C-alpha positions as CSV (number, residue, x, y, z in Angstrom):
1,X,-10.7,-12.3,61.8
2,X,-12.5,-15.4,62.5
3,X,-11.5,-16.4,58.4
4,X,-8.1,-15.5,59.0
5,X,-8.2,-17.5,62.5
6,X,-10.0,-20.7,60.6
7,X,-7.6,-20.5,57.8
8,X,-4.1,-20.5,60.1
9,X,-6.0,-23.1,62.4
10,X,-6.9,-25.4,58.3
11,X,-2.9,-24.9,57.9
12,X,-1.8,-25.9,61.3
13,X,-4.2,-29.0,61.6
14,X,-3.6,-30.3,57.5
15,X,-1.2,-29.0,55.7
16,X,1.9,-28.3,58.4
17,X,1.8,-31.8,59.9
18,X,2.0,-33.2,56.0
19,X,5.1,-30.9,55.4
20,X,6.3,-32.0,58.8
21,X,6.5,-35.7,57.8
22,X,8.6,-34.9,54.5
23,X,11.0,-32.9,57.2
24,X,10.9,-29.7,56.0
25,X,12.0,-26.7,58.2
26,X,9.5,-23.5,59.3
27,X,10.3,-21.4,56.4
28,X,10.1,-24.4,54.1
29,X,6.7,-25.1,55.4
30,X,5.4,-21.4,54.3
31,X,6.8,-21.4,50.8
32,X,4.9,-24.7,50.4
33,X,1.9,-23.3,51.6
34,X,1.6,-20.6,49.8
35,X,2.8,-22.5,46.8
36,X,-0.3,-24.7,47.3
37,X,-2.8,-22.0,47.9
38,X,-1.5,-20.6,44.6
39,X,-2.1,-24.2,42.7
40,X,-5.4,-24.4,44.3
41,X,-6.2,-20.5,43.3
42,X,-5.1,-21.4,39.4
43,X,-7.0,-25.0,39.4
44,X,-10.4,-22.7,40.7
45,X,-9.8,-20.4,38.2
46,X,-9.1,-23.3,35.5
47,X,-12.2,-24.7,35.6
48,X,-14.3,-21.8,34.6
49,X,-12.0,-21.1,31.8
50,X,-11.9,-24.4,30.5
51,X,-15.8,-24.4,30.5
52,X,-16.0,-21.5,28.9
53,X,-13.1,-22.5,26.0
54,X,-16.0,-26.1,25.9
55,X,-18.9,-23.7,25.6
56,X,-17.2,-21.5,22.8
57,X,-15.7,-24.5,21.1
58,X,-19.4,-26.1,20.9
59,X,-20.7,-22.8,19.8
60,X,-18.2,-22.8,16.9
61,X,-19.2,-26.6,16.0
62,X,-23.1,-25.3,16.0
63,X,-22.4,-22.8,13.6
64,X,-20.0,-24.7,11.4
65,X,-23.0,-27.8,11.3
66,X,-26.0,-25.1,10.9
67,X,-23.7,-23.5,7.7
68,X,-23.2,-27.0,6.3
69,X,-26.9,-27.5,7.0
70,X,-28.0,-24.1,4.8
71,X,-25.6,-25.1,2.1
72,X,-26.6,-28.4,1.5
73,X,-30.5,-27.5,1.1
74,X,-29.4,-24.4,-1.0
75,X,-27.6,-26.9,-3.5
76,X,-30.9,-29.2,-3.0
77,X,-33.2,-26.7,-4.6
78,X,-30.7,-25.5,-7.2
79,X,-30.7,-29.3,-8.3
80,X,-34.5,-29.2,-7.7
81,X,-34.7,-26.0,-9.7
82,X,-32.3,-27.3,-12.7
83,X,-34.5,-30.2,-12.9
84,X,-37.9,-29.0,-12.9
85,X,-35.7,-26.7,-15.9
86,X,-35.2,-29.6,-17.8
87,X,-38.0,-31.4,-17.6
88,X,-40.2,-28.2,-18.9
89,X,-38.0,-28.0,-21.4
90,X,-38.1,-31.6,-22.4
91,X,-41.6,-31.5,-22.4
92,X,-41.8,-28.4,-24.7
93,X,-39.7,-30.1,-27.2
94,X,-41.6,-33.3,-26.8
95,X,-44.8,-32.0,-28.2
96,X,-44.1,-30.7,-32.3
97,X,-45.3,-27.6,-33.4
98,X,-47.8,-27.5,-35.9
99,X,-47.5,-26.0,-39.4
100,X,-46.5,-22.5,-39.0
101,X,-48.5,-20.8,-41.6
102,X,-52.0,-21.8,-40.1
103,X,-51.0,-21.6,-36.4
104,X,-49.4,-17.7,-37.3
105,X,-53.0,-17.3,-39.1
106,X,-55.0,-18.7,-36.6
107,X,-53.5,-16.3,-33.7
108,X,-53.1,-13.6,-35.8
109,X,-57.0,-13.5,-36.1
110,X,-57.1,-14.1,-32.4
111,X,-56.0,-10.3,-32.2
112,X,-57.4,-9.1,-35.5
113,X,-55.0,-9.1,-37.5
114,X,-55.0,-9.7,-41.2
115,X,-51.7,-12.3,-42.6
116,X,-51.1,-11.0,-46.1
117,X,-49.0,-13.3,-47.3
118,X,-46.6,-16.2,-46.0
119,X,-43.1,-18.0,-47.2
120,X,-41.9,-20.9,-45.5
121,X,-38.0,-21.4,-46.1
122,X,-35.9,-24.8,-46.1
123,X,-35.5,-26.7,-43.0
124,X,-32.5,-25.9,-41.4
125,X,-30.7,-29.3,-39.3
126,X,-28.9,-28.5,-35.9
127,X,-26.6,-31.2,-34.9
128,X,-28.6,-34.9,-35.4
129,X,-31.5,-34.1,-33.0
130,X,-32.8,-31.0,-34.1
131,X,-34.6,-29.3,-37.5
132,X,-35.3,-25.6,-37.6
133,X,-38.1,-24.9,-39.8
134,X,-39.3,-21.2,-40.4
135,X,-42.3,-19.5,-41.8
136,X,-42.2,-15.8,-43.1
137,X,-45.6,-13.7,-42.7
138,X,-46.6,-10.1,-43.5
139,X,-49.2,-7.9,-41.8
140,X,-50.3,-4.9,-43.3
141,X,-51.9,-1.6,-41.7
142,X,-51.7,-3.3,-38.0
143,X,-51.9,-1.3,-34.4
144,X,-48.6,-1.7,-32.0
145,X,-51.3,-3.3,-29.3
146,X,-52.5,-6.4,-31.2
147,X,-49.0,-6.9,-33.0
148,X,-47.9,-6.6,-29.2
149,X,-50.3,-9.1,-27.9
150,X,-50.0,-11.6,-30.9
151,X,-46.3,-11.5,-30.6
152,X,-46.7,-12.6,-26.8
153,X,-49.3,-15.4,-27.9
154,X,-46.3,-16.7,-30.3
155,X,-43.8,-17.2,-27.1
156,X,-46.4,-18.4,-24.7
157,X,-48.0,-20.9,-27.4
158,X,-46.0,-24.1,-25.2
159,X,-45.2,-25.1,-28.4
160,X,-41.1,-24.7,-29.5
161,X,-41.3,-21.7,-31.4
162,X,-39.7,-18.6,-31.2
163,X,-39.6,-15.3,-33.6
164,X,-36.7,-15.2,-35.1
165,X,-37.0,-12.1,-37.7
166,X,-39.1,-8.8,-36.7
167,X,-39.2,-5.8,-38.9
168,X,-41.9,-3.0,-38.2
169,X,-42.4,-0.1,-40.5
170,X,-44.5,3.1,-39.7
171,X,-47.1,4.3,-42.2
172,X,-46.9,7.9,-43.0
173,X,-49.8,9.9,-42.1
174,X,-51.3,7.0,-40.4
175,X,-51.8,7.0,-36.7
176,X,-51.0,3.5,-34.9
177,X,-50.5,1.8,-38.6
178,X,-48.1,-0.7,-39.0
179,X,-46.6,-2.8,-42.0
180,X,-45.0,-6.0,-40.1
181,X,-42.2,-8.5,-41.6
182,X,-42.5,-11.5,-39.0
183,X,-40.3,-14.5,-39.1
184,X,-40.9,-17.2,-36.5
185,X,-39.0,-20.6,-36.5
186,X,-40.1,-24.1,-34.9
187,X,-37.7,-26.4,-33.5
188,X,-38.2,-30.3,-33.5
189,X,-37.0,-32.8,-32.0
190,X,-36.1,-36.0,-34.1
191,X,-36.7,-39.0,-31.9
192,X,-36.3,-41.7,-34.9
193,X,-34.6,-44.7,-33.9
194,X,-31.2,-45.7,-35.2
195,X,-31.3,-48.2,-38.1
196,X,-31.1,-51.9,-36.8
197,X,-27.6,-53.3,-37.3
198,X,-27.3,-55.1,-40.4
199,X,-27.3,-58.9,-40.1
200,X,-24.2,-61.6,-41.3
């Protein structure tokens, strides 16, 4: 065909004269010509393969970079959450809880509960910075709904207080009537400055 004739003409014009200058005989020229076309074909195949490898490498690098950025953002979120939690705890303990007997009686009255008696327990130190003080109260003939709301109000008061004791006894023969013993502890932070050093 026309293509074959053009190919032969190109080999005769370009390739063969070069090989003749090198002193190759016709058989060696044919072998060398085949070798040239094989090398050219390999080069043509190598270009797209190399480009594909480069694209794949860039894609892998982009994925690794994206994963690293995701990890950094996740770490930042964790640090921010930890700082917010620490700030919330510091803010809560920075405000000293009120006297527990009056605080509990006021909270109980808001739920139409009556405190029959209250007892303050001795303070308990926790290390050098915190002191726990506890008050025990008793409620008589109380409904479960108001009791639950009373306990929830204590936990959500914003003060460093917690329910440390809870005993509930059902009154026989009386529907939704309970006698309750509740212990509430407050945790005070001791921010007193250290005593100045003695003068020599």
